[in-house]
N, C-alpha and C positions, 0 to 999 in steps of 0.2 A: 442911424439907428433903424433896423428893417422893422418889416408889419411883420409879427405874428400870426403864425398859418391857421386858418382856420380850424375848428376840431370839431365840425359837422360831421355827422356822420356818411350824410347824403351829399356826394360832391354837386355844387350849384345850386345850394337850397333852394337859395329865393328863386332864381329862376324855376327850379322845377317844382316850387308849392305853388308858385303864380300859373302854372301849367296844370298844376293838379284843379287849383280852385277854376278856373276855366272852364275846365273839360266836364268837373263837376255840375257847373251854373250853366254850361250847353247842355249835355246831355240831359241832366236831370232836374233840375231845377228850373230851368226855362220854359218844358214840356207845363209843368204843374203849374206855373204863376201863367201860360197861359188859358189853362182849363179856368181857375177862378176868373180871369179876364171876361171870358166869354160865358159866365153864369152871371157876372154882375149886370149884364145887359140885361137883365128881367126882374122883376119884385119878390120880393120877399116875399108874397103869396103866391106868385107863383113857383117858386120853389119850396115850398110848403107842399102845394096840390102837386107838385110832382115826384118827391120823394114820399110823399105820405099814400099816395094813389095804391086804391086795395091792391090791382095786378101788380103793380111796382114792390108793397111789402111782399105779397107771397113770392115773388120773384127774391125777393130778402131771404126768407124763411127757406125756399126750396136751396139756396147757394152756402147757405151758411150753415143749414141741418145735416148735408148732403158732405159739406167741404168739414164741419167736424168731426162726422165718423168715418170719413176717409183718412184725417188726421189721428185720432184715435188706433185704426187697426194697423197703419203705417208704424205708430209706435209699437205697438207690441211687436208683428209680423217682420218690422224694418231692424229691431234690435236682435230678433232668432237671427234674420241673416248676417247680419253682423259678428254677432256671437261668431255663428259658422265661420265666415272667413277667416275671422281674426282668429279663434281655439284649436281649428283643425286643418290639416293637411292631406286635400285628397286629391285624384286624378281631375281634370277640369275645375280646378278653383280657378285658374284665371280666366276662363272663360264665363262664370261665372259671375265674376269680378266684373269684368267688362259687361255684362249685361245689365250690370245694375246702372248702367249711364245710356241704355240707350233710349230710358224715353226723353231723355235731353238733346239725346241725337236728330231724333226722328221728326220729321214735321207734325206737327199736334192734329193736321186737320187728315192724315195719315195713319194714327190709330186709333183717331175717331171713327175711319170707315172698316179698318179691321175689328173695332172691339161691336161696332153695331150688325155687321155682318156676324161675326161670332156669337151673340146672346139675341141676336133678333130669334122670332118665335121659330123661323126654318132655319138659324145656325146652328154648328156643330152643338153651342152649351145650351143654348139656348132652347132646340126639342126636346132636349130632355126633361126641362122644368116646363114646359107648355103644355103637355098632358096634365098635368095638377095644376092647373091654373095661375103658377106664379110667371108672372110676365118680367122679364130681365128687361132688355131692351125698351128703351122709350118710355121709361118710369124714372121715379126717383133711383131703384136700383142701378141702373144703368150708368146711371149720372154719380153714383157714388165709386160705381170699378173705375170709370173714366179718371175719376181724379184722383184714388189711389193709383193707379198706372203711373200717373202723369208726377203724382206730387212722393211716390215711394224712396230716390235716391236722397231726397234732403235728410230725410231721419238715417237712411243707411251710413253715408258719407259723415252724418255730423255725431253718428256712437260711436264706428271704427276708431277713432283715435283716440278716443276715450279709453277704448277697450284695449288698444293697444299699450296701453301709460299704464294701467294699473298694474302695480308689485303682484305678480302670484306668491310671493312669499307671506302677505296676510291669509289667503288664503289657506296655504299649506300649514299656516300656525293654528288659525280656526280648525284644520280639521284634524288636525294631531292633537287639538284639544275637544275633540270628539262634536265638533258643528257638522248637521246633514249637509247636505249641498242645498239645498232650499234655503236655509239659514245663513250658509255664505252668503248664498245671490244675496236675502235681502238683509244684512246687516252689513255685507263690504263690499258688495259689486254696486246693487241699486243706489246709495247713497249718489257713489259715483256718478251714474246715468243721466240722474234724474235732474242736473242740468244742461246737460245734450240732449236728453229727450225732452225737455220743455222748448229749448231753440230749434230743433229740427221739426216739433211739431207744429209750432208754432212756423215756422217757414213753410211748413207744406199746409198748414190753413188759410196763411197769406194768400203762397200762391193757389190755391185750389180757388179759392173765392173769386179769384178773377181770370179761372180757365175759361176758355172761349172756341177752342179747334177742336180740341179731345171731347167735350161734351158737347158740342152741335148738332150732331149725327144719329147721339145715341140717346137723345132727351129726348127727343119725341116732342118736345116745345109746346105744350099745352098750357093754355094759361090757367095761371091758378093750380097747375099739377105738377107741370115739369121746366117751369120757364125758368131760366137764371138770368140772372141780373144780368152780363156780357151780354147775353141775348136782347135783352130790353135795351139798353142802349146805343145795338144796333138796327135797333129796330126808329130808336127816334133819331138815328143819325140818317136812314133813309129816307126818312119824311120830313128835314132839312129843322128839326126841332133841333141844332146843338145848341139852346139853352137849358132846355131839358134834360138833355144828354150828358152835358155837362155835371149837372145838380145831381142827376144819378153818380157820375163818378166821382163826384166830394164824397159823396158818404159812402163811397168802397176806398177809397183813401181815406177820408180819416179813420174808419175802422180798420183799416192794414193797417198805419200809425200805431192806433190804439194798441194793435195787437204785438208789434213791436216793442213799443213802449213798456206794455206789462211786462215783458217777457226780460226784456234786460232788465227790469229793475227786479224782476223777481231775480236773475241769475246774480244782481249787483249784494241785496240781500241775503241771498246764502250764502253768498262768500264771506260776506263779513262773518255770519254766525261759525262759519269753517273756519276762517283765520279767527274770530275769537276762540274757538274750539281748542287752538294747536298753540294756544299762549301756554 
């Protein structure tokens, strides 16, 4: 009696799964566990004193506020970029589409130096605002601009496939019934985009709060004004305060995890509502 063939879609499933678990554990879980181990070397009181220090709290406020503003701006303009790339054909479309990936391709330090040179008081753009007393570089405005630059691909690449999959038949039907373009967008297109915007905006926000290379050159790094949390972690590391550095890192890690958990929960809830409405 011969053995039955495996119906597994993935050849060698057991081996593949073992390699996958090992890879995830070694690349993702092990570094996270090491942070917890290092932090366990300090007392609970020292942990609270570190993460609740006034300078650290100011760093949280700067990082979270600028990251949130950057994510909101990217949700708006990223949707516009994705709309143009999906709905229109024009010369140079492939070049513009490739430029969307540029923040992923270039080193973040190069982006930071370029942005600082561009928006400094003597830079090409900064000198236009300097006479009006508007300081872009070395302020929270500069931090936000750097975060917008780094995180724009998250929103565009998340929204783009959703726009491609929207059936134009529904838009055409609404148009023939007399609906305006704004009504069509608000009632037909936007509900389809909301889950993608939540995911893309959440990814952009989570990425922004941990950004270091592109921000450090344009932030100015003034305590209580333009210091970001990743810089404060680096300061602790340079002082060989590994316990305090990992304490701050754990707070940021928990916050990022909470963001992704909230986004996934909202998406699952909305999907249940959609499925319930189609029954």
